[in-house]
N, C-alpha and C positions, 0 to 999 in steps of 0.2 A: 476648586474643581481637581478631582485627582488625574495625574497623569495615565495616559491608557497602554495598553499592549496591541501591537499589529502583528497579527498571526499570518503569515502567507505560507499558502497550501499549493503545492504542486497538483496540477490536475491529472498527471500522469497514471494514477491507478487509485482504486479506492482504499488500498493500505495504508497510503500516506494520509487520507483524510482520516481514516479510522484511529490512527494510533495519535494523530493531531488532535482530534476532538477528546481523547481520552485525556491528554495533558491539558487541554483547555477546560475540560471539567474539573479536573484535579487542580487548577490554578483557581477557577471560580469558588471551588471549597475553600481554600486558601486564603483568597482574597477578593470575597464578595463584592466589595467597594469600588473596585478596578475595573473601568469599561474595557472591554474587548473588542476589537475588531478583527473578523475573520475575513481575509483576502485571498479568494480563489476562484478558479475556472470549474470547480467541481459545481455538480448539479445542487443548487439549493436545498432541492426536498432532501436530498442525502444527508447534508450537512445537519440541516434541522433535526432530522431523526436521529442523528447521531448526538446533538447537544443538547437538545429539548427547549423547553421553555425559557426566555428570557436573558438577561444577563451578557447579552453580546449583540452587536451587529454584524450585518453581511454586506461585503461588497464584492463584485464581480471583479476579476482581475486575474490576468495570466503573463507570467514573467518567465516560462521556459516552456520547452515544447515536447519534452520527454523523448520518447522513441515513438515514431510513425508506427502502429501495429497493423499488420494485415490481419491478425486473429489475436487469440489469446496466446498463441505459441510463437508465431514468426512476426518480425518486424521488418520495415521496409527503410534499408539504410539510407539509399539515395534520396528517399523522399524527405528523410529527417534532417539531411544535411540541408537540402533545400529550404525547408521549412526553418530551421535554427538559424539560417543565414540571414535570412529575412527578420527573424526575431533581433539578432545581434546589431543589424543595421539600424534598427529603432531604439538600441541602448539608450542612448543619452536622452531620448525625449521620454521613454518609460522612466528613468531614474529622475528626470528633473518633476516630471508628475508625481511621484511618489515622495519627493521632498515636500512640494506643496501640502501634500496630504498629510505627512507627518507633523508639518508645523500647524496646520488648521486645527487637526484634530488631539494636539498636545500629547503625542506619542511618547511614551518615555523608556519603551523597550521595544524592538523588532524582532520577532522570531521567525526563521525561515525554514520548511521541509519542502524542498530545499532549493527553490531559485537562488541566483546570485545577486540579481539586480536589486532587490530590496535592501539588502545587506549594504550595498554600494550606496543607497540613499542615505541609508541611516547613518552610515561613517561620515559623509558628507555633512550630516546635520549634526554630528556630535552625538548622536543616539545610540546607545549600546545595542548591540545586533548578536543574538544567538542563531545558530543552527542545530537543527535535529536531523538526524539521518543515518542510514547504513551504507551510503554511498553518496557520490557527489557527481555532477553532470561533466566535469572535466574528465574525471576518471573516466566515465562509462565512455564518452567519446573518444579519450585516448586510445581506445581498443581498435579503432578505425584509421588512425593514423596511417597505416601501411596501405590503405585504399585509395586515398587522396590527398595531395596536400593543402587542400581546402579546409581540412580538418584542423589543421594547425592553429589557425586564428581562433577559431571557436573554444579550442580548449585553452588557450591562452586567455580569453575573455573571461571564461567562466572563473578559472583558476584566480585570476588577478581579483574578481569578485570576492570569491572565497577568503582570500588572503587578508580581506578587512574584518572578517568575523572577530569579534571579541571572545566567543567560546563556542566550540562544537560540543554537543551533547551527542557522543558517538554510541548508537545503539548496537546489540549484538548482530551477527551476521553481517559485519562488515569488513572492507579492507582498510589498508592503514590510513588513508584520506589525508595525505600530506599536505594537501593544499592550505589547510587550515592551521593557523600558528598556534593556537592552544584548542585542547580538547580534554573530555572528561568522559570515560565510559561509564553509562548507566544500564540498569537492567532492562529486561524486555518490558514493552509498553504494550499490554495487551489486556483486556478485560476479560477472565472465562464468561461463557454464556450460561443460560439456564436451560436445561432440557424440557422440552415441551412437547415431548412425544405424542401423547393423547390430544393434546390440542392440533397438532399437525395433522394427526390422522383423520381428523375430523374435518380439517380445512381441505386437507387432498382427497379424501374418501378413500384412504388406502390402509392397509394391513399394518399395525404396529408390531406385529409378532415376527414379520420378516425381516431382513438385512436391508438397512438402509444406506444409501451410497449417496454421497452429494458430488455433484459434476461441478467443480468451482471454475468456471469459464465467463466470462463475459460474452465471448462467441465462440462457436464450435461447429464447423461446416460437416455436420452428418448427413448423408442421404439416406434412404429409407434403407438401404440394405445395412449401412452401420447402425441405425437404430433397431433393426430387427435381430442382428448380431449381438449387439449390448443386452438385449432383453432377452437372450436365450433362455438364461437361467431364470426361472419363473419365480424362484425363492427371493430375489431381491427388487427392492423398489429403489428408483432413481429420482433424485432432486436435482432441480436447478433453481436458480435466483434469477428473477425477471431483470434484463430483457430477454435472456435466453429461455426458451420454451419449445417443446415439440408436442404436438398432438399425438400421443402414444399413450396406452393404458398404463404402463410402467414407469411414465415420466411425469413428473409433478412439479410445477413452477411455482415457486413461492416469492411473495411480495416482501422485500426486505422492510418496507414501512409498517406491514401487520406481524412478520416475525422478524427480528434482528437478527442479522447474519451470524452474529456469535452465538446465538440461541438455536440457528439451524445447524451449525457445526455441533455445538453441545448434543444435539439431539440424533444424528447419525450415527452409524456406527463405523465408517470409514468414507475419506475424502479420495477424489480423483482431481488433480489438477495440475499445474506447472508451478516449480518452485519461486514463490513469491513472497515477499517479507509478510505481506497480511495474512495470506493463509498458512504461512509455516509458523506465524506466531499462534494463531489461532488453534492450529492443532497441537502446539506445544501446551497451551494453557488449558485445553480442554482434553488431553491426553487422547488423542485421535490418529489413527494411523492413516500413512498417506502414500497412494500410489501416484507417482509423478512423473511426467512425460518431460523430456529435455527441451530447453528453449535455445532457438538460433540466434545468432548474432545478439546476444545480450550479455555484456561482460560480467554481469553480477551473478549468472548462473552456476559457476562453480563454488563459488563462495557460499551460495544458498544449498547448493547439493551437498555441501561438505556438512552444514548444519543438519540437513535432513538426516544424514547418517548417525550423526551424534544423538540428535535429542528426538527422534521419532522412530516408532515401528514404521518400517517403509518396504517398498517393493519401487523399481523403476520399468515403467512401461514405455515401451520404445515409440517415439512419435507417429510412425507410421501404422503401428497397432491401434494406438488412440484414435488415430482418423478413420480406420477400418472399424470401428466401435468394438475391436476384439478385447473386451474387458475381463471378460470371465477367468481365463487362467491367471491373470495378474493378481485378481480380487481373491483367487483361493490361495494362490502363492501369500499375499499379504496377510491373511489369517493366521498362517503358520509362521510368518517370519519372527524374527527374535523382536524382543522388546528394546527401548531405548538406552544406551550405553551411559548417558548422563541425564541429569534433571537441570532446568533451566528456570531461575526463579523471575518474578516478575516485579512490578512496582517502579518501575522506571517513569511512569507518568508522576508520582508523588514527587520523584528527586526532582525532574525538570521542573515541574511546576515551583518548586522551592528555589531552583537556580533563577527562574524568571523574577519571582518575587525579589531576590537577593538583588540583582541589575535594576530593577526597576526602583 
């Protein structure tokens, strides 16, 4: 029996899941005979929609808490600290349980995006461990050290786990990530979508000749006034992806299981979002302009904002204007903004798959 791969994916956001699934698909093309276990707290239907049928097994599991989010823009730092401390109190229990899993399933390589505890379990079993990411949780949490001394123990626990990684496959839009002893930079992991504008127009019952704008948020607290303000320009159609939806004529909610998210991005004219790795990557590979709002209390934000400036046609929309629904002036400005200064190549999924195969 072939030794398998255990791929651990944080449930912090869909961007981690989508890039991990791209790498897993590339690995399955390269080594279809190798069993792959996907371990994550992400919604099972989402993972299956990304990976397609067969060649892998899913197992629920959560080994980090990410950031507790009030909505797609704001985070709750105190709630995050409480939750991550509870997780760290179970560190030994979680590592021991994963060690049993790795032994029973004859796992030959562990890959993590980017929880630390599975890396520690692999190291204790003598199993090679790779990390894939554009940030690490010790680096994110270190940004809060001046707020409470309680963060120090959390940062040290995650850093110690990452220090046992055999290799970090470091994605674009990343800080130094010094906790990892060895790293290799790889290109962007993102798959261009397919423009399905006519099909989406039929699904949503909207005009394909108008300007289409994707509001890429999981949650966005808009009242009736904000909705009316956003829709003031009748030449635009707005799209969301479920679960975000509003009952309004110019706003259309799409199901990612019917229209994959990358196809939604490929089909619209512009995107409004916060800077996150996933949406930034999708905009880059699909050559879509981005109107972005700032993200509070998230250390990754300046790194991603710099990448937006380099690789995308863009405009900044202040968060207070976003919450008011005052999109029109900024979307008008986005149309007139300059194109990106640089291009970014993809193909990171194939390189990551090859590295996994080498360690296996």
